C-alpha positions as a Markdown table, in Angstrom:
| # | Residue | x | y | z |
|---|---|---|---|---|
| 1 | Unk | 0.0 | 0.0 | 0.0 |
| 2 | Unk | 1.0 | 3.7 | -0.3 |
| 3 | Unk | 2.9 | 5.3 | 2.6 |
| 4 | Unk | 1.8 | 8.6 | 4.0 |
| 5 | Unk | 3.7 | 10.7 | 6.5 |
| 6 | Unk | 3.3 | 14.2 | 8.0 |
| 7 | Unk | 6.1 | 16.7 | 8.4 |
| 8 | Unk | 6.3 | 20.2 | 9.6 |
| 9 | Unk | 7.3 | 22.5 | 6.8 |
| 10 | Unk | 8.4 | 26.2 | 7.3 |
| 11 | Unk | 7.0 | 28.7 | 4.8 |
| 12 | Unk | 9.9 | 30.5 | 3.1 |
| 13 | Unk | 7.8 | 33.7 | 3.0 |
| 14 | Unk | 6.2 | 34.1 | 6.4 |
| 15 | Unk | 7.9 | 31.4 | 8.4 |
| 16 | Unk | 4.7 | 29.6 | 9.5 |
| 17 | Unk | 5.1 | 26.0 | 10.4 |
| 18 | Unk | 2.6 | 23.8 | 8.4 |
| 19 | Unk | 1.9 | 20.1 | 9.1 |
| 20 | Unk | 2.2 | 18.8 | 5.6 |
| 21 | Unk | 1.2 | 15.3 | 4.3 |
| 22 | Unk | 3.8 | 13.6 | 2.1 |
| 23 | Unk | 3.8 | 10.4 | 0.1 |
| 24 | Unk | 7.3 | 8.7 | 0.2 |
| 25 | Unk | 5.8 | 5.6 | -1.3 |
| 26 | Unk | 3.0 | 5.3 | -3.9 |
| 27 | Unk | 1.2 | 2.1 | -4.9 |
| 28 | Unk | -0.5 | 3.0 | -8.2 |
| 29 | Unk | -3.0 | 0.2 | -8.0 |
| 30 | Unk | -4.1 | 0.8 | -4.4 |
| 31 | Unk | -4.2 | 4.6 | -4.8 |
| 32 | Unk | -5.0 | 5.5 | -8.4 |
| 33 | Unk | -5.9 | 9.1 | -7.2 |
| 34 | Unk | -2.2 | 9.6 | -6.4 |
| 35 | Unk | -1.2 | 8.4 | -9.9 |
| 36 | Unk | -3.6 | 11.0 | -11.3 |
| 37 | Unk | -2.1 | 13.8 | -9.2 |
| 38 | Unk | 1.4 | 12.8 | -10.3 |
| 39 | Unk | 0.4 | 12.9 | -14.0 |
| 40 | Unk | -1.4 | 16.2 | -13.5 |
| 41 | Unk | 1.8 | 17.5 | -11.7 |
| 42 | Unk | -0.2 | 18.5 | -8.6 |
| 43 | Unk | 0.8 | 15.9 | -6.0 |
| 44 | Unk | 3.8 | 17.9 | -4.9 |
| 45 | Unk | 2.1 | 21.3 | -4.9 |
| 46 | Unk | 2.2 | 23.1 | -1.5 |
| 47 | Unk | 0.3 | 26.2 | -0.4 |
| 48 | Unk | 0.9 | 28.1 | 2.9 |
| 49 | Unk | -2.4 | 28.5 | 4.7 |
| 50 | Unk | -1.2 | 31.7 | 6.4 |
| 51 | Unk | 0.1 | 33.8 | 3.5 |
| 52 | Unk | -1.0 | 31.7 | 0.5 |
| 53 | Unk | 2.6 | 31.3 | -0.7 |
| 54 | Unk | 2.6 | 28.6 | -3.4 |
| 55 | Unk | 5.5 | 26.2 | -4.1 |
| 56 | Unk | 6.3 | 22.8 | -5.6 |
| 57 | Unk | 7.7 | 20.7 | -2.9 |
| 58 | Unk | 9.4 | 17.7 | -4.3 |
| 59 | Unk | 10.9 | 15.0 | -2.0 |
| 60 | Unk | 12.1 | 11.4 | -2.4 |
| 61 | Unk | 9.3 | 9.2 | -3.6 |
| 62 | Unk | 9.1 | 5.6 | -4.7 |
| 63 | Unk | 6.3 | 5.0 | -7.3 |
| 64 | Unk | 5.3 | 1.3 | -7.8 |
| 65 | Unk | 2.9 | -0.1 | -10.4 |
| 66 | Unk | 2.8 | -3.8 | -9.5 |
| 67 | Unk | 0.4 | -4.8 | -12.3 |
| 68 | Unk | 2.6 | -3.2 | -15.0 |
| 69 | Unk | 5.8 | -4.3 | -13.2 |
| 70 | Unk | 7.7 | -1.1 | -12.9 |
| 71 | Unk | 9.1 | 1.1 | -10.1 |
| 72 | Unk | 10.2 | 4.8 | -10.4 |
| 73 | Unk | 12.3 | 6.3 | -7.6 |
| 74 | Unk | 12.2 | 10.1 | -7.6 |
| 75 | Unk | 15.3 | 11.7 | -6.0 |
| 76 | Unk | 14.8 | 15.5 | -6.6 |
| 77 | Unk | 17.6 | 17.4 | -8.2 |
| 78 | Unk | 20.0 | 14.5 | -8.0 |
| 79 | Unk | 22.7 | 14.3 | -10.6 |
| 80 | Unk | 23.4 | 11.1 | -12.5 |
| 81 | Unk | 26.5 | 10.6 | -10.3 |
| 82 | Unk | 24.6 | 11.1 | -7.1 |
| 83 | Unk | 21.9 | 8.7 | -8.2 |
| 84 | Unk | 24.5 | 6.1 | -9.2 |
| 85 | Unk | 25.9 | 6.3 | -5.7 |
| 86 | Unk | 22.6 | 5.7 | -3.9 |
| 87 | Unk | 22.3 | 2.2 | -2.5 |
| 88 | Unk | 18.6 | 2.0 | -3.5 |
| 89 | Unk | 18.9 | -1.7 | -4.6 |
| 90 | Unk | 19.7 | -2.6 | -1.0 |
| 91 | Unk | 17.1 | -0.2 | 0.4 |
| 92 | Unk | 14.3 | -1.9 | -1.5 |
| 93 | Unk | 13.9 | -5.7 | -2.0 |
| 94 | Unk | 14.6 | -7.0 | -5.4 |
| 95 | Unk | 11.5 | -8.0 | -7.4 |
| 96 | Unk | 12.0 | -10.2 | -10.5 |
| 97 | Unk | 11.0 | -8.9 | -13.9 |
| 98 | Unk | 10.3 | -5.4 | -12.6 |
| 99 | Unk | 11.8 | -2.4 | -14.5 |
| 100 | Unk | 13.4 | 0.0 | -11.9 |
| 101 | Unk | 14.3 | 3.6 | -12.7 |
| 102 | Unk | 15.7 | 6.5 | -10.8 |
| 103 | Unk | 14.8 | 10.1 | -11.9 |
| 104 | Unk | 15.7 | 13.5 | -10.6 |
| 105 | Unk | 12.7 | 15.6 | -11.5 |
| 106 | Unk | 8.9 | 15.4 | -11.3 |
| 107 | Unk | 8.7 | 15.7 | -15.1 |
| 108 | Unk | 11.1 | 12.7 | -15.4 |
| 109 | Unk | 8.9 | 10.7 | -13.1 |
| 110 | Unk | 5.8 | 11.5 | -15.1 |
| 111 | Unk | 7.5 | 10.6 | -18.3 |
| 112 | Unk | 8.6 | 7.2 | -17.0 |
| 113 | Unk | 5.1 | 6.4 | -15.9 |
| 114 | Unk | 3.6 | 7.3 | -19.3 |
| 115 | Unk | 6.3 | 5.3 | -21.1 |
| 116 | Unk | 5.8 | 2.2 | -19.1 |
| 117 | Unk | 2.0 | 2.4 | -19.1 |
| 118 | Unk | 2.2 | 2.6 | -22.9 |
| 119 | Unk | 4.4 | -0.5 | -23.0 |
| 120 | Unk | 7.3 | 1.5 | -24.5 |
| 121 | Unk | 11.0 | 0.6 | -23.7 |
| 122 | Unk | 12.4 | 3.8 | -22.2 |
| 123 | Unk | 15.9 | 3.1 | -23.5 |
| 124 | Unk | 14.7 | 2.9 | -27.1 |
| 125 | Unk | 12.5 | 6.0 | -26.5 |
| 126 | Unk | 15.6 | 7.9 | -25.3 |
| 127 | Unk | 17.4 | 7.0 | -28.5 |
| 128 | Unk | 14.5 | 8.3 | -30.6 |
| 129 | Unk | 14.3 | 11.4 | -28.5 |
| 130 | Unk | 18.1 | 12.0 | -29.0 |
| 131 | Unk | 17.6 | 11.8 | -32.8 |
| 132 | Unk | 14.6 | 14.1 | -32.8 |
| 133 | Unk | 16.4 | 16.7 | -30.5 |
| 134 | Unk | 19.1 | 17.0 | -33.2 |
| 135 | Unk | 16.3 | 17.7 | -35.8 |
| 136 | Unk | 14.7 | 20.4 | -33.7 |
| 137 | Unk | 18.1 | 21.9 | -32.9 |
| 138 | Unk | 18.9 | 22.3 | -36.6 |
| 139 | Unk | 15.5 | 23.9 | -37.2 |
| 140 | Unk | 15.6 | 26.3 | -34.2 |
| 141 | Unk | 19.3 | 27.0 | -34.2 |
| 142 | Unk | 19.8 | 26.0 | -30.6 |
| 143 | Unk | 19.5 | 22.8 | -28.6 |
| 144 | Unk | 16.4 | 22.2 | -26.6 |
| 145 | Unk | 16.6 | 22.6 | -22.8 |
| 146 | Unk | 14.7 | 19.3 | -22.3 |
| 147 | Unk | 12.4 | 16.9 | -24.0 |
| 148 | Unk | 9.8 | 14.3 | -23.0 |
| 149 | Unk | 7.8 | 11.5 | -24.4 |
| 150 | Unk | 4.3 | 12.6 | -25.3 |
| 151 | Unk | 2.4 | 9.8 | -27.1 |
| 152 | Unk | 2.5 | 6.9 | -29.5 |
| 153 | Unk | -0.2 | 5.7 | -31.9 |
| 154 | Unk | 0.2 | 2.3 | -33.4 |
| 155 | Unk | -2.7 | 2.8 | -35.9 |
| 156 | Unk | -1.2 | 6.1 | -37.2 |
| 157 | Unk | 2.3 | 4.8 | -36.9 |
| 158 | Unk | 3.5 | 7.8 | -35.0 |
| 159 | Unk | 5.5 | 8.5 | -31.8 |
| 160 | Unk | 5.8 | 12.0 | -30.4 |
| 161 | Unk | 7.9 | 14.0 | -28.1 |
| 162 | Unk | 7.7 | 17.6 | -26.8 |
| 163 | Unk | 10.8 | 19.8 | -26.5 |
| 164 | Unk | 11.3 | 22.9 | -24.4 |
| 165 | Unk | 13.7 | 25.8 | -25.2 |
| 166 | Unk | 15.1 | 28.5 | -23.0 |
| 167 | Unk | 13.1 | 31.7 | -23.2 |
| 168 | Unk | 10.2 | 30.0 | -25.0 |
| 169 | Unk | 7.2 | 28.9 | -22.8 |
| 170 | Unk | 5.6 | 27.0 | -25.6 |
| 171 | Unk | 6.9 | 23.5 | -26.2 |
| 172 | Unk | 7.7 | 22.2 | -29.7 |
| 173 | Unk | 6.1 | 18.9 | -30.7 |
| 174 | Unk | 8.0 | 16.6 | -32.9 |
| 175 | Unk | 6.8 | 13.2 | -34.2 |
| 176 | Unk | 8.2 | 10.4 | -36.3 |
| 177 | Unk | 7.2 | 7.0 | -37.6 |
| 178 | Unk | 7.1 | 4.1 | -35.2 |
| 179 | Unk | 9.7 | 2.5 | -37.4 |
| 180 | Unk | 12.3 | 4.7 | -35.7 |
| 181 | Unk | 11.3 | 3.3 | -32.4 |
| 182 | Unk | 11.4 | -0.3 | -33.6 |
| 183 | Unk | 14.9 | 0.3 | -35.0 |
| 184 | Unk | 16.0 | 1.8 | -31.6 |
| 185 | Unk | 14.5 | -1.2 | -29.9 |
| 186 | Unk | 16.6 | -3.5 | -32.0 |
| 187 | Unk | 19.7 | -1.5 | -31.1 |
| 188 | Unk | 19.1 | -1.7 | -27.3 |
| 189 | Unk | 18.3 | -5.4 | -27.4 |
| 190 | Unk | 21.4 | -6.0 | -29.5 |
| 191 | Unk | 23.5 | -4.2 | -26.9 |
| 192 | Unk | 22.4 | -6.5 | -24.1 |
| 193 | Unk | 19.7 | -7.0 | -21.5 |
| 194 | Unk | 18.6 | -4.4 | -19.0 |
| 195 | Unk | 20.3 | -4.4 | -15.6 |
| 196 | Unk | 18.4 | -5.9 | -12.7 |
| 197 | Unk | 18.7 | -2.9 | -10.3 |
| 198 | Unk | 17.6 | 0.7 | -10.3 |
| 199 | Unk | 19.0 | 2.6 | -13.3 |
| 200 | Unk | 19.1 | 6.1 | -14.7 |
| 201 | Unk | 17.9 | 6.0 | -18.3 |
| 202 | Unk | 18.2 | 9.4 | -19.9 |
| 203 | Unk | 19.8 | 11.3 | -22.7 |
| 204 | Unk | 23.3 | 10.6 | -21.4 |
| 205 | Unk | 22.7 | 6.9 | -21.5 |
| 206 | Unk | 21.2 | 7.2 | -25.0 |
| 207 | Unk | 24.4 | 8.9 | -26.2 |
| 208 | Unk | 26.5 | 6.1 | -24.7 |
| 209 | Unk | 24.3 | 3.4 | -26.3 |
| 210 | Unk | 24.5 | 5.2 | -29.7 |
| 211 | Unk | 28.3 | 5.4 | -29.5 |
| 212 | Unk | 28.6 | 1.8 | -28.5 |
| 213 | Unk | 26.3 | 0.7 | -31.4 |
| 214 | Unk | 28.3 | 2.8 | -33.9 |
| 215 | Unk | 31.6 | 1.3 | -32.6 |
| 216 | Unk | 30.3 | -2.2 | -33.1 |
| 217 | Unk | 29.1 | -1.6 | -36.6 |
């Protein structure tokens, strides 16, 4: 089941101490309302009842979808190096055939949930995202600040990602044929199986996979 705790949080504006409920563990099947809040990006919203100061208060949170067999461990603002040093595999019991990921942002957590719920391999998705980011960079003249999986449609043979640029509040949508995803899936499967423990699967890993694939060609 999901884990709820309460902690006193000091408002950075007025200093009021507010007893705040937090969810360090989320079971998506038992509490689908928490899943909805994560996807709406509202679960970590915080409002001071005294001065109405509003903030997004992220904290370590383990999201588990038992039915779809995946876990996403949010460690806010953690770098890839910091995440790699965390002993999360010993902290949580190993569960066979469960994909385990660490992410450092709320957006990253949401993306992993959407990917795994769609049945998409996130390693292959990162390779496609890497290729599309190069396309949008050439078009806009600067690299995107970040990009995220948006959708896939088997019937229309499309997979899409949204990219964000500094100074531009409007994201750029870029789609491609599902063939690109299937090719990326061949590449990641050719390079070897996924590791058993928690892993950070992001653009840095995609770049390493691409370089390794090119070296083996």
